[in-house]
C-alpha positions as CSV (number, residue, x, y, z in Angstrom):
1,M,-0.1,-0.1,0.1
2,M,1.3,3.6,-0.9
3,K,2.2,5.9,1.6
4,K,-0.2,8.3,2.6
5,Y,1.7,11.3,0.9
6,E,2.2,9.6,-1.7
7,L,-1.6,8.2,-2.4
8,Y,-2.5,12.3,-1.2
9,R,0.0,13.3,-4.3
10,S,-1.8,11.1,-7.0
11,A,-5.2,11.6,-6.0
12,Q,-6.5,8.3,-6.8
13,M,-8.3,7.6,-3.7
14,F,-12.2,7.7,-3.2
15,L,-14.0,10.7,-2.5
16,P,-15.2,11.1,1.2
17,A,-19.2,11.7,1.4
18,Q,-18.9,15.1,2.2
19,T,-16.8,18.3,2.2
20,W,-16.4,20.8,4.5
21,A,-16.6,24.3,4.1
22,W,-16.6,27.6,5.8
23,N,-19.2,29.7,4.2
24,M,-19.6,33.3,4.8
25,Y,-22.9,34.6,5.8
26,G,-22.5,38.5,6.5
27,A,-20.1,40.9,7.3
28,G,-18.3,40.5,10.7
29,I,-16.0,37.0,11.6
30,E,-19.1,35.6,13.4
31,N,-20.8,35.0,10.2
32,I,-18.0,32.9,8.7
33,G,-18.7,29.3,9.2
34,R,-22.1,28.7,11.6
35,D,-22.1,28.7,15.2
36,G,-17.9,29.0,15.0
37,H,-17.7,25.8,13.2
38,P,-17.1,24.5,9.4
39,E,-20.5,23.2,7.5
40,A,-20.6,19.8,5.6
41,F,-22.2,19.7,2.2
42,P,-22.3,17.3,-0.6
43,I,-19.6,16.9,-2.9
44,P,-21.1,18.0,-6.5
45,E,-20.4,16.4,-9.5
46,P,-18.9,18.7,-12.2
47,A,-21.2,19.5,-15.5
48,D,-19.6,19.3,-19.0
49,N,-17.8,22.7,-18.3
50,Q,-16.7,22.4,-14.6
51,L,-13.4,20.6,-12.9
52,L,-14.0,19.1,-9.3
53,V,-10.9,20.7,-7.5
54,R,-9.6,19.3,-4.2
55,V,-8.1,22.5,-1.7
56,D,-5.1,21.7,-0.6
57,S,-3.7,24.7,0.7
58,V,-5.3,27.9,1.3
59,G,-3.3,31.4,2.5
60,M,-4.5,33.9,4.8
61,C,-4.7,37.6,3.4
62,F,-5.0,41.1,4.9
63,S,-7.1,42.4,1.8
64,D,-9.8,40.0,3.2
65,V,-10.4,41.9,5.9
66,K,-12.0,44.7,4.3
67,L,-14.4,42.0,2.7
68,I,-15.3,40.6,6.4
69,R,-15.8,44.4,7.9
70,Q,-18.0,45.2,4.4
71,G,-19.6,42.0,3.6
72,G,-22.1,42.3,1.0
73,S,-21.6,45.7,0.1
74,H,-17.7,45.0,-0.6
75,P,-16.7,46.7,-4.1
76,K,-16.3,42.8,-5.7
77,L,-19.8,41.5,-4.0
78,Y,-22.1,44.5,-5.5
79,N,-24.6,44.4,-2.6
80,R,-25.1,41.1,-3.0
81,N,-26.8,39.5,-0.3
82,L,-24.5,36.9,1.5
83,A,-27.3,35.3,3.5
84,E,-28.6,34.3,0.9
85,E,-25.7,33.8,-1.6
86,P,-22.8,33.1,0.5
87,T,-19.5,33.7,-0.5
88,R,-16.3,31.8,1.1
89,L,-13.1,33.5,1.7
90,G,-9.6,32.0,0.4
91,H,-8.2,33.6,-2.5
92,E,-4.7,32.0,-2.2
93,A,-5.1,28.8,-3.0
94,A,-3.1,25.2,-4.3
95,L,-5.4,23.0,-6.3
96,T,-5.8,19.2,-7.8
97,I,-8.4,18.2,-10.2
98,I,-10.0,15.4,-8.9
99,K,-12.7,15.0,-11.8
100,V,-13.4,17.1,-15.1
101,G,-16.4,18.2,-17.4
102,K,-16.6,15.9,-20.5
103,D,-15.8,19.3,-22.9
104,L,-12.4,20.2,-20.9
105,A,-11.1,16.6,-21.2
106,E,-8.5,17.7,-23.7
107,T,-7.4,20.3,-21.3
108,Y,-7.5,19.3,-18.0
109,H,-6.5,15.7,-16.4
110,P,-7.3,14.4,-12.8
111,G,-4.6,14.7,-10.3
112,Q,-3.2,17.7,-12.1
113,R,-2.4,20.6,-10.0
114,L,-2.9,24.2,-10.4
115,A,-2.4,27.6,-8.6
116,I,-5.3,30.3,-9.2
117,Q,-5.0,33.8,-10.0
118,P,-8.0,35.2,-8.2
119,D,-8.1,38.6,-9.9
120,I,-10.8,37.4,-13.0
121,Y,-12.5,39.6,-15.4
122,Q,-15.5,38.9,-17.3
123,D,-17.1,40.5,-19.8
124,G,-15.2,43.5,-18.3
125,R,-16.2,43.1,-15.2
126,S,-14.0,42.8,-12.3
127,T,-14.6,39.4,-10.5
128,A,-12.5,37.4,-8.1
129,Y,-12.4,34.1,-6.5
130,G,-12.9,34.3,-3.3
131,Y,-15.3,37.5,-3.8
132,T,-17.4,37.0,-6.0
133,I,-16.8,33.6,-6.4
134,P,-16.4,31.7,-3.5
135,G,-12.7,31.0,-2.6
136,G,-11.0,27.9,-1.1
137,L,-11.8,27.8,2.9
138,T,-13.4,24.3,1.8
139,Q,-12.1,21.4,0.7
140,Y,-13.9,20.0,-2.7
141,H,-15.7,22.8,-4.5
142,L,-16.5,23.5,-8.3
143,I,-14.3,25.5,-10.9
144,G,-16.7,26.4,-14.2
145,P,-16.7,29.4,-16.7
146,E,-16.2,32.1,-14.0
147,V,-12.8,30.9,-13.7
148,L,-11.9,28.6,-16.7
149,D,-13.6,31.3,-20.0
150,A,-13.1,34.9,-18.4
151,D,-11.3,37.4,-20.5
152,D,-8.1,36.3,-20.4
153,G,-8.9,32.6,-21.1
154,A,-8.2,30.4,-17.8
155,Y,-7.3,32.1,-14.6
156,V,-5.5,28.7,-13.5
157,L,-2.0,28.0,-14.0
158,P,-1.1,24.0,-14.4
159,L,2.0,23.0,-12.5
160,E,5.0,20.9,-12.3
161,D,5.4,18.6,-9.1
162,E,7.9,20.2,-7.5
163,L,6.2,23.2,-6.0
164,G,4.7,22.6,-2.3
165,Y,1.2,23.0,-1.5
166,A,1.8,26.1,0.6
167,E,4.6,27.9,-1.9
168,T,1.9,27.0,-4.4
169,A,-0.9,29.0,-2.8
170,L,1.7,31.7,-1.7
171,T,2.4,32.4,-5.4
172,E,-0.4,34.8,-5.3
173,P,0.5,37.6,-2.9
174,W,3.9,36.9,-4.2
175,A,2.5,37.5,-7.6
176,C,0.9,41.1,-6.0
177,V,5.0,42.0,-4.7
178,E,6.2,41.1,-8.2
179,A,3.8,42.9,-10.0
180,S,4.8,46.0,-7.5
181,Y,7.7,46.2,-9.5
182,T,6.1,45.7,-13.4
183,Q,5.5,48.9,-15.4
184,R,1.7,48.9,-14.9
185,R,1.9,53.2,-15.7
186,R,1.0,54.2,-19.5
187,L,4.3,55.9,-20.3
188,Q,2.9,57.4,-23.8
189,P,0.3,59.7,-25.0
190,K,-3.1,58.2,-25.3
191,A,-4.2,57.9,-29.3
192,G,-7.5,58.9,-29.5
193,G,-7.0,60.6,-25.7
194,S,-7.4,64.4,-24.9
195,L,-4.3,65.9,-24.1
196,W,-4.4,69.2,-22.0
197,V,-1.0,71.2,-22.6
198,I,-0.7,73.9,-20.0
199,G,2.4,76.4,-20.2
200,Q,3.5,80.2,-19.5
201,L,2.8,82.6,-22.1
202,E,6.2,84.8,-21.5
203,D,7.9,81.5,-21.7
204,E,10.6,81.4,-24.5
205,A,11.8,78.0,-24.4
206,A,12.6,76.5,-27.6
207,Y,10.8,73.2,-27.1
208,T,10.9,70.2,-29.5
209,F,9.0,67.1,-29.6
210,S,11.3,64.3,-30.7
211,G,9.5,61.2,-32.1
212,E,5.7,60.8,-32.9
213,L,2.8,62.3,-31.1
214,A,0.2,59.7,-30.9
215,K,-3.3,61.9,-32.6
216,P,-5.6,62.7,-29.6
217,S,-9.4,63.2,-29.5
218,L,-9.1,66.4,-28.2
219,V,-6.4,69.2,-27.7
220,V,-6.9,71.9,-24.7
221,F,-4.0,74.5,-24.6
222,S,-4.1,76.9,-21.5
223,D,-1.6,79.8,-21.7
224,V,0.9,78.0,-24.6
225,P,3.2,80.2,-26.0
226,E,2.2,80.3,-30.3
227,S,5.4,78.1,-30.6
228,V,4.3,75.3,-28.5
229,K,0.7,75.4,-30.2
230,H,2.4,75.0,-33.3
231,L,4.5,72.3,-32.5
232,I,1.8,70.3,-31.0
233,Q,-0.7,70.9,-33.6
234,Q,1.8,70.4,-36.5
235,K,2.6,67.1,-34.1
236,V,-0.8,65.3,-33.8
237,G,-2.0,66.3,-37.3
238,T,-5.4,67.5,-38.7
239,G,-8.6,66.7,-37.8
240,V,-8.5,67.3,-33.6
241,K,-11.0,69.1,-31.9
242,T,-8.9,72.0,-30.2
243,A,-9.6,74.6,-27.4
244,V,-8.4,77.0,-25.8
245,R,-8.7,78.1,-22.5
246,D,-6.2,80.8,-21.5
247,G,-6.3,82.9,-18.1
248,L,-7.3,79.7,-15.9
249,R,-6.9,79.9,-12.1
250,P,-6.5,76.6,-10.1
251,S,-10.3,77.1,-8.9
252,D,-11.5,76.9,-12.9
253,Y,-10.1,73.6,-13.4
254,P,-13.1,71.6,-12.1
255,T,-15.1,73.3,-14.6
256,L,-12.6,72.5,-17.5
257,K,-12.9,69.2,-16.4
258,A,-16.6,68.8,-16.4
259,E,-17.0,70.8,-19.6
260,L,-14.1,69.0,-22.0
261,T,-14.1,65.5,-20.5
262,N,-17.7,64.7,-19.2
263,D,-15.9,65.0,-15.4
264,E,-13.4,62.4,-16.6
265,G,-10.4,64.1,-16.8
266,F,-7.7,64.1,-19.5
267,D,-5.6,61.2,-20.3
268,D,-2.5,63.3,-20.9
269,I,-1.3,66.9,-19.3
270,I,1.9,68.6,-20.4
271,M,3.0,71.1,-18.1
272,L,5.5,73.3,-19.1
273,S,7.7,75.4,-17.0
274,P,6.2,74.4,-13.9
275,R,6.6,77.2,-10.8
276,S,3.5,76.5,-8.4
277,A,3.2,73.5,-6.3
278,K,-0.8,74.6,-6.0
279,V,-1.2,74.8,-9.7
280,V,0.4,71.3,-10.1
281,S,-1.4,70.0,-7.2
282,E,-4.9,71.2,-8.6
283,A,-4.2,70.4,-12.0
284,A,-3.0,66.6,-11.2
285,K,-6.6,66.2,-10.2
286,L,-7.7,66.4,-13.6
287,T,-5.9,63.2,-14.8
288,A,-7.8,60.5,-16.0
289,F,-7.6,57.0,-14.9
290,R,-4.1,55.5,-16.1
291,G,-3.2,59.3,-17.2
292,T,0.0,60.8,-17.7
293,F,1.2,64.4,-16.1
294,N,4.2,65.3,-18.2
295,L,6.1,68.0,-16.3
296,V,8.7,69.8,-18.3
297,G,11.0,72.4,-16.7
298,E,14.2,74.0,-15.4
299,S,13.4,75.1,-12.0
300,P,11.7,74.1,-8.7
301,L,8.8,74.6,-7.3
302,D,7.6,76.7,-4.5
303,D,6.6,74.0,-2.2
304,K,5.6,70.1,-1.9
305,A,2.5,69.6,-4.0
306,E,-0.7,67.8,-2.6
307,I,-0.6,64.8,-4.7
308,D,-3.5,61.7,-4.5
309,V,-1.7,58.9,-3.5
310,G,-4.7,57.0,-3.4
311,R,-4.8,56.9,-7.5
312,I,-1.3,56.2,-7.7
313,H,-1.7,53.1,-6.3
314,Y,-5.6,52.0,-7.6
315,H,-5.6,54.3,-11.1
316,Y,-2.1,54.1,-12.2
317,T,-1.6,57.4,-13.0
318,A,2.0,58.2,-14.4
319,Y,4.1,61.4,-13.7
320,V,7.0,61.7,-16.0
321,G,9.3,64.8,-16.8
322,N,12.4,66.0,-17.9
323,L,14.5,69.2,-18.0
324,G,13.5,70.1,-21.6
325,P,13.5,71.4,-23.9
326,D,12.0,67.9,-25.6
327,I,8.7,67.5,-24.4
328,A,9.0,63.9,-25.4
329,A,11.7,63.1,-23.4
330,S,9.9,62.4,-20.6
331,Y,8.5,59.3,-21.9
332,G,9.1,55.7,-22.2
333,E,10.4,53.0,-20.0
334,A,14.2,53.6,-20.8
335,R,13.6,56.6,-18.9
336,N,10.8,55.8,-16.3
337,R,12.1,52.2,-14.2
338,C,9.8,50.5,-12.2
339,D,12.4,47.7,-10.5
340,L,14.6,48.1,-7.6
341,R,17.9,49.9,-8.4
342,P,20.9,47.5,-8.9
343,G,23.5,48.1,-6.5
344,G,21.7,50.6,-4.7
345,A,20.1,51.3,-1.4
346,A,16.2,50.2,-0.8
347,V,14.0,51.2,2.3
348,F,11.1,48.9,3.4
349,V,8.5,51.0,5.4
350,G,6.3,48.0,7.9
351,A,8.7,45.3,6.7
352,G,7.6,43.0,9.5
353,G,4.3,42.2,8.1
354,P,4.0,39.1,5.7
355,M,3.9,41.3,2.7
356,G,6.6,43.7,4.1
357,Q,8.4,40.8,4.8
358,M,8.2,39.2,0.5
359,H,9.8,42.7,0.2
360,V,12.5,42.4,2.0
361,Q,13.0,39.1,0.8
362,R,12.4,39.5,-2.8
363,A,15.7,42.3,-2.7
364,I,17.8,40.1,-1.1
365,E,17.4,37.5,-3.7
366,Q,17.3,39.5,-6.4
367,K,20.4,38.5,-8.5
368,N,21.0,42.2,-9.6
369,G,19.3,43.9,-6.9
370,P,20.2,46.6,-4.2
371,N,23.3,45.9,-2.2
372,L,21.6,48.0,1.4
373,I,18.3,46.8,2.3
374,I,17.0,48.9,5.2
375,A,13.7,47.2,7.3
376,T,12.1,49.3,9.2
377,E,9.4,48.5,11.6
378,V,7.5,49.5,14.9
379,N,6.9,45.6,16.1
380,E,9.3,44.7,18.1
381,M,8.3,41.0,17.7
382,R,8.4,41.4,14.3
383,L,11.4,42.8,13.6
384,A,13.1,40.3,15.5
385,A,11.2,38.0,13.3
386,L,12.9,39.2,10.3
387,E,16.4,39.8,11.2
388,A,15.9,36.2,12.5
389,L,14.7,34.9,9.0
390,F,16.6,37.3,6.9
391,A,19.7,38.2,8.6
392,P,21.7,34.7,7.5
393,L,20.0,35.2,4.0
394,A,21.6,38.4,3.4
395,E,25.0,37.3,4.6
396,A,24.8,34.2,2.4
397,N,23.3,36.3,-0.7
398,G,26.1,39.1,0.0
399,K,23.9,42.0,1.4
400,Q,23.8,44.4,3.9
401,L,20.5,44.1,5.8
402,L,20.0,47.1,8.7
403,T,16.7,46.9,11.0
404,F,15.3,50.2,12.4
405,N,12.7,50.4,14.7
406,P,11.4,54.5,14.2
407,A,9.0,53.9,17.8
408,T,12.4,53.0,19.8
409,E,15.6,54.4,18.2
410,A,16.5,58.3,19.4
411,Q,17.3,59.0,15.5
412,S,14.8,59.8,12.7
413,L,14.2,57.1,10.1
414,H,14.9,60.2,7.8
415,D,18.7,60.5,9.6
416,F,19.1,56.7,9.4
417,V,18.9,56.5,6.3
418,R,20.6,59.6,5.5
419,N,23.6,58.2,7.9
420,A,23.4,54.8,6.2
421,T,23.7,55.9,2.3
422,D,26.7,58.5,3.0
423,Q,23.7,61.6,2.9
424,I,22.7,60.7,0.0
425,G,19.5,59.1,0.7
426,A,17.6,55.8,-0.8
427,D,17.4,54.3,-4.1
428,D,14.2,53.0,-3.7
429,V,11.8,54.1,-0.6
430,V,8.5,50.9,-0.6
431,I,5.9,51.8,1.5
432,C,3.8,48.4,2.8
433,V,1.3,50.3,5.5
434,P,-1.3,52.3,3.9
435,V,-0.4,55.6,5.8
436,A,-0.4,58.8,3.6
437,S,1.5,60.4,6.4
438,L,4.5,57.8,5.9
439,M,4.0,58.1,2.2
440,A,4.8,61.8,2.3
441,E,7.4,61.2,4.6
442,A,9.6,58.4,2.8
443,G,9.7,60.9,-0.2
444,T,11.9,62.8,2.3
445,Y,14.2,59.4,2.4
446,L,14.5,59.5,-0.7
447,A,17.9,60.0,-3.2
448,P,17.6,62.7,-5.9
449,D,16.5,60.4,-8.6
450,G,14.8,57.7,-6.0
451,M,11.7,55.8,-6.9
452,L,9.0,55.7,-4.5
453,V,6.8,52.5,-4.5
454,L,3.3,52.8,-2.8
455,F,2.5,49.0,-2.3
456,A,-0.2,49.6,0.3
457,G,-3.2,50.9,-0.8
458,V,-5.0,53.9,0.2
459,P,-8.1,55.0,-0.3
460,N,-8.4,57.2,-3.8
461,G,-8.6,61.1,-2.7
462,T,-6.1,60.2,0.1
463,M,-3.5,63.6,-0.5
464,A,-0.1,63.4,0.9
465,E,2.9,66.1,0.3
466,L,5.4,64.9,-2.2
467,D,8.7,66.7,-4.1
468,M,7.0,66.6,-7.6
469,G,9.6,69.1,-8.7
470,A,12.3,66.0,-8.3
471,V,10.6,64.4,-10.7
472,Y,11.6,66.7,-13.8
473,L,14.3,67.8,-12.2
474,H,15.9,64.6,-11.1
475,N,14.0,62.1,-12.4
476,A,12.3,60.8,-9.6
477,Q,9.8,58.1,-9.9
478,F,6.4,57.9,-7.8
479,T,5.0,54.6,-8.7
480,G,2.4,52.1,-7.4
481,T,0.2,48.8,-8.2
482,S,-2.7,46.9,-7.1
483,G,-2.9,43.1,-7.5
484,S,-1.4,41.2,-10.0
485,A,-1.7,39.3,-12.8
486,L,-1.1,35.5,-14.8
487,A,2.0,36.4,-16.0
488,D,2.9,38.0,-12.6
489,Q,2.4,34.6,-10.7
490,A,3.5,33.1,-13.8
491,T,7.2,34.6,-13.1
492,V,6.7,33.7,-9.6
493,I,6.2,29.9,-10.3
494,A,9.1,30.0,-13.0
495,K,11.3,31.5,-10.3
496,T,10.4,29.4,-7.9
497,V,11.0,26.3,-9.2
498,S,14.5,27.3,-10.7
499,G,15.2,27.9,-7.1
500,D,15.2,31.8,-7.6
501,L,12.5,32.5,-4.4
502,S,11.6,30.7,-1.9
503,P,8.1,31.7,-0.6
504,N,7.6,29.0,1.8
505,R,10.0,31.4,4.1
506,S,6.9,33.8,4.0
507,V,4.9,30.9,6.3
508,A,4.7,31.4,9.6
509,A,1.7,29.2,11.1
510,V,-0.1,26.4,10.1
511,G,-3.6,24.9,10.9
512,G,-6.0,22.2,9.5
513,M,-9.9,22.8,8.4
514,E,-10.9,23.3,11.9
515,A,-8.3,26.4,12.3
516,A,-9.3,27.9,9.6
517,R,-11.4,30.8,11.5
518,D,-8.6,31.4,13.9
519,G,-6.4,31.6,11.2
520,V,-8.3,34.6,9.9
521,E,-8.8,36.1,13.6
522,A,-5.0,35.4,13.5
523,M,-4.4,37.3,10.4
524,M,-6.3,40.0,11.4
525,E,-4.9,40.6,15.1
526,G,-1.2,40.5,13.2
527,R,-0.4,37.3,16.0
528,Y,1.9,36.1,13.1
529,P,5.2,37.6,11.9
530,G,4.2,35.8,8.3
531,K,1.4,34.2,6.4
532,V,-1.2,31.9,8.1
533,V,-1.5,28.7,5.5
534,I,-4.5,26.2,6.3
535,F,-4.7,23.0,5.2
536,P,-7.9,21.9,4.4
537,Q,-7.6,18.2,3.8
538,I,-6.0,18.3,7.2
539,S,-8.1,17.7,10.5
540,G,-7.2,17.8,14.2
541,L,-4.4,20.3,13.7
542,P,-4.6,23.6,15.8
543,L,-3.2,26.8,14.5
544,L,0.4,26.8,15.0
545,S,3.3,28.7,15.0
546,L,6.3,26.8,13.1
547,A,7.9,27.2,16.9
548,E,4.8,25.9,18.3
549,L,5.1,23.3,15.5
550,K,8.6,22.1,16.8
551,E,6.8,22.0,20.5
552,T,4.2,20.1,19.9
553,Y,4.8,17.9,16.8
554,P,8.6,17.3,17.0
555,D,8.6,14.7,14.1
556,I,7.1,17.1,11.9
557,A,9.3,19.7,12.9
558,E,12.3,17.3,11.6
559,Q,11.3,18.3,8.4
560,L,11.6,22.1,8.4
561,G,14.9,23.7,6.7
562,D,17.3,25.4,7.8
563,G,16.1,28.5,10.1
564,D,12.8,26.9,11.0
565,V,11.5,27.4,7.4
566,W,8.4,25.5,5.8
567,T,9.2,22.7,3.4
568,P,7.8,20.1,1.1
569,E,9.0,17.2,3.4
570,A,7.3,19.3,6.3
571,E,3.8,18.7,4.4
572,A,4.7,15.5,3.7
573,A,4.6,14.9,7.3
574,L,1.7,16.3,8.4
575,V,-0.5,14.6,5.3
576,E,1.1,11.3,6.9
577,A,0.1,12.4,10.3
578,F,-3.2,13.8,10.2
579,W,-4.9,12.8,6.8
580,Q,-7.4,10.7,7.7
581,V,-8.1,8.1,3.9
582,D,-10.2,4.7,4.3
583,H,-10.2,3.8,0.9
584,V,-7.8,3.4,-1.6
């Protein structure tokens, strides 16, 4: 007879009579399950266009907190009555196919393992596995066209057998980290879009525009010298609607937006010879979704500008610029980097949480990444865990890791960063906590041509003071991303298989099916410094940190890696000890 783990991996066992699930019936953690327990449901048969999948592991994610608090009013639930149509948490999931509907037999097969990309679009509508589509906090469930035949095709990624179950589930949050260093901003003027050019009538600079300018549907000129009007009109050609609005004050900008863009804002804004931070602040509010704001000038602004940092994260608004006179020199990926500077100094604010740890780990393991990594965290427990986990990894990779607690140190983080970088400042600062004041403050840690990455999202309309002069004077970058895509997750999987990335380092606590709600609470409380991973097929395992696992189940803990890192071997021992199977 096969060992239980070998049998488990093969998926060649008889199905149990029922599946246990943690359905969510409304807002609040008390509405997850029934009376604090999971429920039993019949295991359904797949239709011709469906798969029956076994859920092998689920990572708990802090982004679920918004869903737990809002219930059916969450944006991805579209005011759904969860009492009548429940959902399920668990968008970070590792799946194994058990049964295949006949229409899918040429594409999938029983025993095939899958990672799932939860950020799904169906007919242009944003949905998500673990939100709109009930997620992985169950033992078995069906997936069909809502996942397998959406706008980008199938939102699952078939796996080789090299990956363990926990690291498969964690490829999804890791994909979000990977995505934050890929270019999401639009870096060229939009064809068919709306363009607003703002200038100074007395400006005598000899502006040029190298290359082509995509033909917009509308061009608006405000206080633009005749030479620049002629230049832009020559570039866009004929048949373009043109408007002139001179003498506008910042208080007039909302009216301009409503009158000419149906209140959607301008796809592209070009501001020549900017001087007033107030004007930049107010004009930036007119940038459309995925819009670009191009600053071209030689003199600093009179102050920092108030910029909507929520929109940088969620709307991918791009702030580009250069010294001139070539307006077009601001655009393109060659000038606008999105990854950490090779050999540079990177600061991670809020580095002790699960996602912050991933950013730190990526920087350490990145072959052409920064040489100096500064990790900040106000929670001493998390900071100590980060040091224990990553100091040996940094040493092994020839990187310098410094940690700093702003709540306990006498000097400020600004001074710490300056002193650590010979008063130059950091090449990159990554913000992993959703606090606008920290985002504004982080801009002061940057070197003149540094990059500020707003990984943690704050609501649209959240303003922060940023040095926008540095964008055109020194090529500073302000970026942010939300979620991930299939390509990001595929990149993470490839890096994991090749050994360039180890998602298992993120695992801080594990538990069986009955411990799932406790895992949700632990995630909400920040009880553990890393990720909580639930194994739905395991029964009888309480939620335990890896340190507690060593005390309670030493035979399983013996299979942990160096530094008590989770491993596929530990998973095998877990299955051998806890998986209940009656038939072969």
